[in-house]
C-alpha positions as semicolon CSV with decimal commas, in nm:
position;residue;x (nm);y (nm);z (nm)
1;M;-0,909;-3,815;-4,750
2;S;-1,256;-3,600;-4,754
3;N;-1,123;-3,272;-4,638
4;Q;-0,974;-2,978;-4,908
5;L;-0,663;-2,973;-4,955
6;Y;-0,374;-2,698;-5,061
7;L;-0,089;-2,723;-5,247
8;L;0,178;-2,479;-5,087
9;K;0,542;-2,392;-5,182
10;I;0,751;-2,178;-4,948
11;R;1,078;-2,040;-5,018
12;L;1,350;-1,878;-4,798
13;L;1,377;-1,515;-4,969
14;E;1,739;-1,377;-5,012
15;I;1,923;-1,691;-5,057
16;E;2,081;-1,804;-5,396
17;P;2,066;-2,091;-5,479
18;E;1,717;-2,143;-5,302
19;I;1,577;-2,331;-5,000
20;W;1,251;-2,443;-5,103
21;R;0,940;-2,703;-5,051
22;R;0,669;-2,812;-5,149
23;F;0,372;-2,973;-4,901
24;V;0,031;-3,071;-4,899
25;V;-0,207;-2,908;-4,530
26;P;-0,574;-2,944;-4,528
27;G;-0,819;-2,667;-4,522
28;S;-0,876;-2,700;-4,206
29;I;-0,541;-2,663;-4,023
30;T;-0,521;-2,349;-3,803
31;L;-0,216;-2,103;-3,899
32;D;-0,049;-2,220;-3,553
33;R;-0,041;-2,543;-3,687
34;L;0,084;-2,454;-4,028
35;H;0,364;-2,272;-3,829
36;D;0,453;-2,642;-3,675
37;V;0,428;-2,802;-4,001
38;I;0,677;-2,521;-4,154
39;Q;0,917;-2,575;-3,901
40;I;0,943;-2,931;-3,930
41;I;1,006;-2,914;-4,349
42;M;1,239;-2,649;-4,339
43;G;1,382;-2,765;-4,103
44;W;1,374;-2,522;-3,823
45;K;1,387;-2,576;-3,472
46;D;1,113;-2,359;-3,322
47;Y;1,347;-2,144;-3,088
48;H;1,197;-1,819;-3,188
49;L;0,888;-1,592;-3,227
50;H;0,698;-1,599;-3,613
51;Q;0,438;-1,405;-3,807
52;F;0,188;-1,443;-4,102
53;T;0,119;-1,156;-4,274
54;I;-0,186;-1,186;-4,495
55;G;-0,278;-0,906;-4,701
56;N;-0,250;-0,614;-4,468
57;K;-0,289;-0,840;-4,173
58;I;-0,055;-0,966;-3,925
59;Y;-0,135;-1,300;-3,732
60;T;0,092;-1,424;-3,456
61;G;0,138;-1,674;-3,178
62;S;-0,050;-1,492;-2,850
63;P;-0,035;-1,152;-2,932
64;E;-0,072;-0,936;-2,633
65;S;-0,271;-0,685;-2,770
66;E;-0,416;-0,568;-3,105
67;E;-0,124;-0,363;-3,202
68;D;0,090;-0,699;-3,183
69;G;-0,159;-0,864;-3,459
70;N;-0,399;-1,132;-3,451
71;D;-0,407;-1,484;-3,303
72;D;-0,299;-1,741;-3,502
73;G;-0,484;-2,031;-3,347
74;L;-0,771;-1,869;-3,400
75;F;-0,730;-1,884;-3,818
76;R;-0,760;-2,166;-4,052
77;M;-0,641;-2,173;-4,408
78;A;-0,976;-2,232;-4,542
79;D;-1,140;-1,962;-4,385
80;L;-0,864;-1,714;-4,530
81;F;-0,835;-1,820;-4,844
82;K;-1,172;-1,904;-4,987
83;Q;-1,119;-1,813;-5,334
84;K;-0,844;-1,590;-5,433
85;I;-0,496;-1,848;-5,502
86;G;-0,184;-1,621;-5,425
87;S;0,073;-1,574;-5,165
88;F;0,171;-1,457;-4,794
89;E;0,442;-1,395;-4,603
90;Y;0,596;-1,615;-4,309
91;L;0,848;-1,417;-4,057
92;Y;1,045;-1,660;-3,831
93;D;1,291;-1,499;-3,613
94;F;1,277;-1,163;-3,547
95;G;1,633;-1,106;-3,477
96;D;1,786;-1,306;-3,813
97;S;1,430;-1,230;-3,984
98;W;1,401;-1,507;-4,173
99;D;1,155;-1,389;-4,446
100;H;0,966;-1,690;-4,653
101;E;0,713;-1,670;-4,921
102;I;0,419;-1,915;-4,967
103;I;0,268;-1,952;-5,250
104;I;-0,077;-2,134;-5,271
105;E;-0,023;-2,310;-5,581
106;N;-0,340;-2,506;-5,598
107;S;-0,631;-2,481;-5,304
108;R;-0,793;-2,798;-5,431
109;Y;-0,530;-3,009;-5,465
110;F;-0,600;-3,397;-5,514
111;N;-0,322;-3,655;-5,536
112;P;-0,472;-4,056;-5,458
113;E;-0,135;-4,159;-5,398
114;L;-0,073;-3,914;-5,089
115;Q;-0,012;-4,091;-4,743
116;S;-0,169;-3,822;-4,526
117;E;-0,309;-3,481;-4,560
118;V;0,004;-3,339;-4,436
119;E;0,295;-3,422;-4,653
120;C;0,614;-3,275;-4,804
121;L;0,600;-3,355;-5,149
122;E;0,931;-3,219;-5,290
123;G;1,208;-2,957;-5,193
124;A;1,609;-2,851;-5,193
125;R;1,897;-2,765;-4,971
126;A;1,954;-2,735;-4,569
127;C;1,785;-2,459;-4,428
128;P;2,065;-2,195;-4,200
129;P;2,154;-2,311;-3,901
130;E;1,980;-2,141;-3,574
131;D;2,122;-1,785;-3,478
132;I;2,341;-1,789;-3,799
133;G;2,311;-1,423;-3,835
134;S;2,034;-1,401;-4,101
135;V;2,141;-1,428;-4,461
136;P;2,524;-1,253;-4,428
137;G;2,559;-1,442;-4,131
138;Y;2,474;-1,733;-4,337
139;Y;2,672;-1,712;-4,617
140;N;3,011;-1,663;-4,433
141;F;2,938;-1,957;-4,201
142;C;2,885;-2,172;-4,553
143;Q;3,214;-2,027;-4,641
144;A;3,426;-2,082;-4,316
145;L;3,330;-2,431;-4,302
146;K;3,472;-2,490;-4,665
147;D;3,794;-2,298;-4,597
148;P;4,040;-2,416;-4,362
149;D;4,225;-2,105;-4,382
150;H;3,891;-1,905;-4,263
151;E;3,963;-1,717;-4,021
152;D;3,613;-1,878;-3,853
153;H;3,630;-2,183;-3,976
154;E;3,773;-2,382;-3,609
155;R;3,517;-2,143;-3,481
156;Y;3,270;-2,225;-3,673
157;K;3,339;-2,604;-3,658
158;I;3,343;-2,611;-3,234
159;W;3,007;-2,381;-3,247
160;F;2,822;-2,600;-3,458
161;A;2,943;-2,939;-3,297
162;G;2,709;-2,862;-3,017
163;F;2,397;-2,907;-3,202
164;H;2,351;-3,292;-3,234
165;W;2,046;-3,236;-3,383
166;Y;2,265;-3,194;-3,708
167;D;2,503;-3,448;-3,694
168;N;2,769;-3,257;-3,608
169;I;2,787;-3,171;-3,997
170;F;2,636;-2,896;-4,204
171;V;2,568;-3,015;-4,555
172;S;2,366;-2,724;-4,709
173;E;2,248;-2,898;-5,059
174;K;2,079;-3,138;-4,811
175;F;1,725;-3,271;-4,826
176;D;1,595;-3,563;-4,649
177;I;1,216;-3,636;-4,779
178;E;1,160;-3,916;-4,545
179;I;1,329;-3,766;-4,252
180;I;1,084;-3,466;-4,287
181;N;0,754;-3,703;-4,378
182;Y;0,838;-3,941;-4,090
183;E;0,842;-3,596;-3,858
184;L;0,519;-3,498;-3,978
185;M;0,378;-3,813;-3,929
186;K;0,492;-3,818;-3,540
187;Y;0,358;-3,452;-3,550
188;M;0,016;-3,556;-3,664
189;Q;-0,019;-3,820;-3,349
190;W;0,093;-3,536;-3,088
191;A;-0,149;-3,423;-2,871
192;R;-0,166;-3,037;-2,767
193;D;-0,391;-2,814;-2,677
194;R;-0,545;-2,533;-2,894
195;H;-0,779;-2,280;-2,942
196;Q;-0,942;-2,484;-3,244
197;F;-0,958;-2,826;-3,271
198;W;-0,696;-3,072;-3,467
199;G;-0,833;-3,317;-3,671
200;F;-1,013;-3,336;-4,050
201;K;-1,292;-3,325;-4,126
């Protein structure tokens, strides 16, 4: 692998115990592709809008005007982070407002055991279900599922059973790195037109 690699850690803010992932991406990846990777490794379903905030600039998918931010498909990691190692923000779902912090732990990462230039290395816990109602809704959801006497227990069980990809069971501590990396492998082979060429130098 000849491409410059970035070692990143992403964590979902305001939830304890922490929901986080550590993963590797190439410097050539564009922000729109980074969004795709984040969706896979965190477990989101890409139902909603998103945006990155880097410094004082906003990058988002297909902005309609300059006020909406920069088009994230036009910017690569290596171009935005040439020197400084720091952190930036990723917001998913403007309704529930899931705030993530992305920390650049190493901008010259090397690991001869890597299977791919896009790979999840470790992490902890499952991300919340979509449309659960932000952080307060997530805590109420978890409490209701654990307590059969909770007033929302049956309602949440029936609602959640409609999402087949969760196998009808929500396990807050579940983190399956093999499934994540399998989905990343499939994504790497998926062709889709973007502003920038998807490939590795």
